[in-house]
Backbone atoms as SQL, in Angstrom:
CREATE TABLE atoms (id INTEGER PRIMARY KEY, chain TEXT, resi INTEGER, resn TEXT, atom TEXT, x REAL, y REAL, z REAL);
INSERT INTO atoms VALUES
  (1, 'A', 1, 'MET', 'N', -14.343, 11.184, -0.944),
  (2, 'A', 1, 'MET', 'CA', -13.702, 11.396, -2.326),
  (3, 'A', 1, 'MET', 'C', -14.780, 10.351, -3.228),
  (4, 'A', 2, 'SER', 'N', -15.029, 8.559, -2.074),
  (5, 'A', 2, 'SER', 'CA', -14.958, 7.569, -2.431),
  (6, 'A', 2, 'SER', 'C', -15.950, 7.279, -3.485),
  (7, 'A', 3, 'ARG', 'N', -16.838, 8.548, -2.224),
  (8, 'A', 3, 'ARG', 'CA', -18.860, 8.425, -2.535),
  (9, 'A', 3, 'ARG', 'C', -19.065, 9.804, -3.443),
  (10, 'A', 4, 'ARG', 'N', -18.315, 11.063, -3.774),
  (11, 'A', 4, 'ARG', 'CA', -19.034, 11.800, -4.251),
  (12, 'A', 4, 'ARG', 'C', -18.358, 12.070, -5.677),
  (13, 'A', 5, 'LEU', 'N', -17.101, 11.186, -5.694),
  (14, 'A', 5, 'LEU', 'CA', -16.793, 11.132, -7.761),
  (15, 'A', 5, 'LEU', 'C', -17.548, 10.885, -8.436),
  (16, 'A', 6, 'PRO', 'N', -18.195, 9.849, -7.823),
  (17, 'A', 6, 'PRO', 'CA', -18.767, 8.999, -9.215),
  (18, 'A', 6, 'PRO', 'C', -20.277, 10.034, -9.459),
  (19, 'A', 7, 'GLN', 'N', -20.434, 10.087, -8.845),
  (20, 'A', 7, 'GLN', 'CA', -21.464, 11.406, -8.166),
  (21, 'A', 7, 'GLN', 'C', -21.696, 12.350, -9.895),
  (22, 'A', 8, 'GLU', 'N', -20.412, 12.998, -9.579),
  (23, 'A', 8, 'GLU', 'CA', -19.683, 14.275, -9.841),
  (24, 'A', 8, 'GLU', 'C', -19.562, 13.283, -12.064),
  (25, 'A', 9, 'GLY', 'N', -19.627, 12.106, -12.239),
  (26, 'A', 9, 'GLY', 'CA', -18.797, 11.265, -13.698),
  (27, 'A', 9, 'GLY', 'C', -17.467, 10.936, -13.630),
  (28, 'A', 10, 'GLY', 'N', -16.764, 10.799, -11.794),
  (29, 'A', 10, 'GLY', 'CA', -15.335, 10.903, -11.663),
  (30, 'A', 10, 'GLY', 'C', -15.654, 9.420, -11.883),
  (31, 'A', 11, 'VAL', 'N', -14.455, 8.686, -11.666),
  (32, 'A', 11, 'VAL', 'CA', -13.897, 7.348, -11.211),
  (33, 'A', 11, 'VAL', 'C', -12.505, 7.119, -10.002),
  (34, 'A', 12, 'TYR', 'N', -12.946, 6.298, -9.352),
  (35, 'A', 12, 'TYR', 'CA', -12.958, 6.375, -7.407),
  (36, 'A', 12, 'TYR', 'C', -11.835, 4.993, -7.794),
  (37, 'A', 13, 'LEU', 'N', -10.906, 5.055, -7.765),
  (38, 'A', 13, 'LEU', 'CA', -9.592, 4.118, -7.462),
  (39, 'A', 13, 'LEU', 'C', -8.825, 4.029, -6.279),
  (40, 'A', 14, 'GLN', 'N', -8.618, 3.198, -5.582),
  (41, 'A', 14, 'GLN', 'CA', -7.983, 2.362, -4.879),
  (42, 'A', 14, 'GLN', 'C', -6.706, 1.628, -4.951),
  (43, 'A', 15, 'ALA', 'N', -5.185, 2.322, -5.121),
  (44, 'A', 15, 'ALA', 'CA', -4.198, 2.043, -5.248),
  (45, 'A', 15, 'ALA', 'C', -4.028, 1.168, -3.628),
  (46, 'A', 16, 'GLU', 'N', -2.559, 0.218, -3.921),
  (47, 'A', 16, 'GLU', 'CA', -2.100, -0.686, -3.410),
  (48, 'A', 16, 'GLU', 'C', -1.132, 0.557, -2.837),
  (49, 'A', 17, 'ASP', 'N', -0.107, 1.275, -3.523),
  (50, 'A', 17, 'ASP', 'CA', 0.503, 2.895, -2.413),
  (51, 'A', 17, 'ASP', 'C', 0.427, 3.458, -3.352),
  (52, 'A', 18, 'GLU', 'N', 1.670, 4.391, -2.753),
  (53, 'A', 18, 'GLU', 'CA', 1.486, 5.536, -4.022),
  (54, 'A', 18, 'GLU', 'C', 2.435, 5.674, -4.835),
  (55, 'A', 19, 'CYS', 'N', 3.457, 4.248, -5.199),
  (56, 'A', 19, 'CYS', 'CA', 3.777, 4.125, -6.599),
  (57, 'A', 19, 'CYS', 'C', 2.559, 3.361, -7.259),
  (58, 'A', 20, 'ALA', 'N', 1.924, 2.839, -7.173),
  (59, 'A', 20, 'ALA', 'CA', 0.728, 2.005, -8.375),
  (60, 'A', 20, 'ALA', 'C', -0.251, 3.150, -8.419),
  (61, 'A', 21, 'ALA', 'N', -0.729, 4.397, -7.625),
  (62, 'A', 21, 'ALA', 'CA', -1.381, 5.613, -7.838),
  (63, 'A', 21, 'ALA', 'C', -0.678, 6.950, -8.976),
  (64, 'A', 22, 'MET', 'N', 0.626, 6.744, -8.584),
  (65, 'A', 22, 'MET', 'CA', 0.956, 7.510, -9.781),
  (66, 'A', 22, 'MET', 'C', 0.821, 7.324, -10.806),
  (67, 'A', 23, 'HIS', 'N', 1.271, 4.879, -10.931),
  (68, 'A', 23, 'HIS', 'CA', 1.576, 4.739, -11.796),
  (69, 'A', 23, 'HIS', 'C', 0.163, 5.002, -12.934),
  (70, 'A', 24, 'MET', 'N', -1.085, 4.858, -12.435),
  (71, 'A', 24, 'MET', 'CA', -2.378, 5.114, -12.817),
  (72, 'A', 24, 'MET', 'C', -2.738, 6.091, -12.767),
  (73, 'A', 25, 'CYS', 'N', -1.554, 7.210, -12.301),
  (74, 'A', 25, 'CYS', 'CA', -2.489, 8.535, -12.876),
  (75, 'A', 25, 'CYS', 'C', -1.666, 9.199, -14.047),
  (76, 'A', 26, 'ILE', 'N', -0.462, 8.415, -14.258),
  (77, 'A', 26, 'ILE', 'CA', 0.051, 8.794, -15.973),
  (78, 'A', 26, 'ILE', 'C', -0.868, 8.204, -16.705),
  (79, 'A', 27, 'GLY', 'N', -0.841, 6.832, -16.507),
  (80, 'A', 27, 'GLY', 'CA', -1.573, 6.535, -17.749),
  (81, 'A', 27, 'GLY', 'C', -2.555, 6.745, -18.274),
  (82, 'A', 28, 'ALA', 'N', -3.491, 6.968, -16.802),
  (83, 'A', 28, 'ALA', 'CA', -4.983, 8.191, -16.799),
  (84, 'A', 28, 'ALA', 'C', -4.171, 9.322, -18.229),
  (85, 'A', 29, 'ALA', 'N', -3.217, 10.300, -17.729),
  (86, 'A', 29, 'ALA', 'CA', -2.997, 11.531, -18.893),
  (87, 'A', 29, 'ALA', 'C', -2.925, 10.843, -20.007),
  (88, 'A', 30, 'LEU', 'N', -1.817, 10.018, -20.111),
  (89, 'A', 30, 'LEU', 'CA', -1.598, 9.063, -21.206),
  (90, 'A', 30, 'LEU', 'C', -2.884, 8.784, -22.022),
  (91, 'A', 31, 'GLY', 'N', -3.864, 8.123, -21.423),
  (92, 'A', 31, 'GLY', 'CA', -4.973, 7.818, -22.350),
  (93, 'A', 31, 'GLY', 'C', -5.969, 9.764, -22.508),
  (94, 'A', 32, 'GLY', 'N', -5.260, 10.639, -22.149),
  (95, 'A', 32, 'GLY', 'CA', -6.287, 11.625, -22.358),
  (96, 'A', 32, 'GLY', 'C', -7.131, 12.309, -20.464),
  (97, 'A', 33, 'PHE', 'N', -7.144, 11.244, -19.897),
  (98, 'A', 33, 'PHE', 'CA', -8.317, 11.609, -19.189),
  (99, 'A', 33, 'PHE', 'C', -7.262, 12.381, -18.140),
  (100, 'A', 34, 'LYS', 'N', -8.146, 13.472, -17.525),
  (101, 'A', 34, 'LYS', 'CA', -8.315, 13.925, -15.701),
  (102, 'A', 34, 'LYS', 'C', -7.713, 13.272, -14.803),
  (103, 'A', 35, 'ALA', 'N', -6.481, 13.250, -14.067),
  (104, 'A', 35, 'ALA', 'CA', -6.128, 12.155, -13.039),
  (105, 'A', 35, 'ALA', 'C', -5.558, 12.679, -11.203),
  (106, 'A', 36, 'MET', 'N', -5.865, 12.515, -10.647),
  (107, 'A', 36, 'MET', 'CA', -4.974, 13.051, -9.213),
  (108, 'A', 36, 'MET', 'C', -5.081, 12.238, -8.332),
  (109, 'A', 37, 'THR', 'N', -3.923, 12.533, -7.189),
  (110, 'A', 37, 'THR', 'CA', -3.692, 11.603, -6.478),
  (111, 'A', 37, 'THR', 'C', -3.233, 12.130, -4.810),
  (112, 'A', 38, 'ALA', 'N', -3.080, 11.438, -4.106),
  (113, 'A', 38, 'ALA', 'CA', -2.956, 12.445, -2.666),
  (114, 'A', 38, 'ALA', 'C', -2.278, 11.370, -1.755),
  (115, 'A', 39, 'THR', 'N', -1.235, 12.107, -1.321),
  (116, 'A', 39, 'THR', 'CA', -0.840, 11.120, 0.219),
  (117, 'A', 39, 'THR', 'C', -0.719, 11.799, 1.283),
  (118, 'A', 40, 'SER', 'N', -0.488, 10.686, 1.994),
  (119, 'A', 40, 'SER', 'CA', -0.185, 11.409, 3.851),
  (120, 'A', 40, 'SER', 'C', 0.704, 11.953, 4.789),
  (121, 'A', 41, 'GLY', 'N', 2.256, 12.228, 3.356),
  (122, 'A', 41, 'GLY', 'CA', 2.999, 12.179, 3.702),
  (123, 'A', 41, 'GLY', 'C', 4.694, 11.882, 2.971),
  (124, 'A', 42, 'PRO', 'N', 4.694, 10.929, 4.662),
  (125, 'A', 42, 'PRO', 'CA', 6.297, 10.157, 3.905),
  (126, 'A', 42, 'PRO', 'C', 5.876, 9.319, 2.821),
  (127, 'A', 43, 'GLY', 'N', 4.921, 9.072, 2.303),
  (128, 'A', 43, 'GLY', 'CA', 4.900, 8.150, 1.086),
  (129, 'A', 43, 'GLY', 'C', 5.765, 8.805, -0.453),
  (130, 'A', 44, 'PHE', 'N', 5.914, 10.109, -0.154),
  (131, 'A', 44, 'PHE', 'CA', 5.219, 11.432, -0.960),
  (132, 'A', 44, 'PHE', 'C', 7.168, 10.596, -1.533),
  (133, 'A', 45, 'ILE', 'N', 7.666, 9.859, -1.209),
  (134, 'A', 45, 'ILE', 'CA', 9.131, 9.471, -1.707),
  (135, 'A', 45, 'ILE', 'C', 8.897, 7.942, -2.509),
  (136, 'A', 46, 'LEU', 'N', 7.882, 7.790, -2.813),
  (137, 'A', 46, 'LEU', 'CA', 7.149, 6.516, -3.771),
  (138, 'A', 46, 'LEU', 'C', 7.084, 6.916, -4.902),
  (139, 'A', 47, 'TYR', 'N', 6.633, 8.607, -5.078),
  (140, 'A', 47, 'TYR', 'CA', 6.714, 8.923, -6.213),
  (141, 'A', 47, 'TYR', 'C', 7.869, 9.025, -7.136),
  (142, 'A', 48, 'ALA', 'N', 8.895, 8.873, -6.541),
  (143, 'A', 48, 'ALA', 'CA', 9.643, 9.127, -7.511),
  (144, 'A', 48, 'ALA', 'C', 10.019, 8.710, -8.757),
  (145, 'A', 49, 'ASP', 'N', 10.143, 6.813, -8.960),
  (146, 'A', 49, 'ASP', 'CA', 10.078, 6.043, -9.781),
  (147, 'A', 49, 'ASP', 'C', 8.240, 7.209, -11.379),
  (148, 'A', 50, 'PRO', 'N', 7.508, 6.788, -10.519),
  (149, 'A', 50, 'PRO', 'CA', 6.772, 6.885, -11.895),
  (150, 'A', 50, 'PRO', 'C', 6.966, 8.253, -12.340),
  (151, 'A', 51, 'TYR', 'N', 7.907, 9.313, -11.619),
  (152, 'A', 51, 'TYR', 'CA', 8.170, 10.561, -11.573),
  (153, 'A', 51, 'TYR', 'C', 8.973, 10.674, -13.146),
  (154, 'A', 52, 'GLY', 'N', 9.751, 10.090, -12.117),
  (155, 'A', 52, 'GLY', 'CA', 11.001, 10.202, -13.510),
  (156, 'A', 52, 'GLY', 'C', 10.870, 9.309, -15.118),
  (157, 'A', 53, 'TRP', 'N', 10.108, 8.497, -14.922),
  (158, 'A', 53, 'TRP', 'CA', 9.043, 7.579, -15.976),
  (159, 'A', 53, 'TRP', 'C', 8.630, 8.499, -17.257),
  (160, 'A', 54, 'ALA', 'N', 7.477, 9.078, -15.903),
  (161, 'A', 54, 'ALA', 'CA', 6.800, 10.473, -16.304),
  (162, 'A', 54, 'ALA', 'C', 7.108, 11.664, -17.101),
  (163, 'A', 55, 'LEU', 'N', 8.730, 11.846, -17.023),
  (164, 'A', 55, 'LEU', 'CA', 9.497, 12.857, -17.573),
  (165, 'A', 55, 'LEU', 'C', 10.216, 12.233, -18.188),
  (166, 'A', 56, 'GLY', 'N', 10.362, 10.644, -18.540),
  (167, 'A', 56, 'GLY', 'CA', 11.288, 9.944, -19.833),
  (168, 'A', 56, 'GLY', 'C', 10.473, 9.850, -21.404),
  (169, 'A', 57, 'CYS', 'N', 9.527, 9.660, -20.656),
  (170, 'A', 57, 'CYS', 'CA', 8.579, 9.311, -21.529),
  (171, 'A', 57, 'CYS', 'C', 7.420, 11.065, -22.458),
  (172, 'A', 58, 'GLU', 'N', 7.453, 12.345, -21.905),
  (173, 'A', 58, 'GLU', 'CA', 7.968, 13.204, -21.951),
  (174, 'A', 58, 'GLU', 'C', 5.672, 13.369, -21.968),
  (175, 'A', 59, 'THR', 'N', 5.360, 12.702, -21.081),
  (176, 'A', 59, 'THR', 'CA', 4.460, 13.045, -20.708),
  (177, 'A', 59, 'THR', 'C', 3.717, 14.069, -19.970),
  (178, 'A', 60, 'LEU', 'N', 2.366, 14.485, -20.535),
  (179, 'A', 60, 'LEU', 'CA', 1.669, 15.434, -20.398),
  (180, 'A', 60, 'LEU', 'C', 0.903, 15.688, -18.757),
  (181, 'A', 61, 'TRP', 'N', 2.016, 16.275, -17.333),
  (182, 'A', 61, 'TRP', 'CA', 1.123, 15.797, -16.309),
  (183, 'A', 61, 'TRP', 'C', 1.267, 17.444, -15.297),
  (184, 'A', 62, 'TRP', 'N', 0.399, 17.522, -14.561),
  (185, 'A', 62, 'TRP', 'CA', 0.456, 18.688, -13.866),
  (186, 'A', 62, 'TRP', 'C', 0.363, 18.317, -12.407),
  (187, 'A', 63, 'PHE', 'N', 1.839, 18.111, -11.661),
  (188, 'A', 63, 'PHE', 'CA', 2.085, 18.268, -9.983),
  (189, 'A', 63, 'PHE', 'C', 2.117, 19.012, -9.127),
  (190, 'A', 64, 'SER', 'N', 1.413, 19.229, -8.069),
  (191, 'A', 64, 'SER', 'CA', 1.971, 19.805, -6.947),
  (192, 'A', 64, 'SER', 'C', 1.422, 19.569, -6.312),
  (193, 'A', 65, 'ILE', 'N', 1.760, 19.748, -4.922),
  (194, 'A', 65, 'ILE', 'CA', 2.688, 19.282, -3.698),
  (195, 'A', 65, 'ILE', 'C', 2.019, 20.471, -2.437),
  (196, 'A', 66, 'GLN', 'N', 0.904, 20.208, -2.353),
  (197, 'A', 66, 'GLN', 'CA', 0.137, 20.621, -0.966),
  (198, 'A', 66, 'GLN', 'C', 0.814, 20.261, 0.977),
  (199, 'A', 67, 'ASP', 'N', 0.724, 21.247, 0.854),
  (200, 'A', 67, 'ASP', 'CA', 1.086, 20.705, 2.436),
  (201, 'A', 67, 'ASP', 'C', -0.713, 21.611, 3.927),
  (202, 'A', 68, 'GLY', 'N', -0.952, 20.599, 4.045),
  (203, 'A', 68, 'GLY', 'CA', -2.723, 20.429, 4.765),
  (204, 'A', 68, 'GLY', 'C', -2.001, 20.851, 6.470),
  (205, 'A', 69, 'SER', 'N', -0.723, 20.499, 6.541),
  (206, 'A', 69, 'SER', 'CA', -0.395, 20.725, 7.727),
  (207, 'A', 69, 'SER', 'C', -1.277, 21.776, 8.699),
  (208, 'A', 70, 'GLY', 'N', -1.290, 22.781, 8.210),
  (209, 'A', 70, 'GLY', 'CA', -2.113, 24.004, 8.802),
  (210, 'A', 70, 'GLY', 'C', -0.885, 24.680, 9.111),
  (211, 'A', 71, 'ARG', 'N', 0.993, 24.599, 8.687),
  (212, 'A', 71, 'ARG', 'CA', 1.945, 25.171, 8.979),
  (213, 'A', 71, 'ARG', 'C', 1.914, 26.725, 7.935);
């Protein structure tokens, strides 16, 4: 994705953890951009803080949990 996204007119950013990634996505949403983030699983709990902040600010965004483990 890091190679393909710029070819399609997107921007790829590497965050230091899930909390930072979610804050970047919320900031992009507040700026009127589409954004996405992903995690490998255990780091999902770090989304809780920015998730609560986004709800409190009434930020328009979409949240989806995808399970790619084949279960």
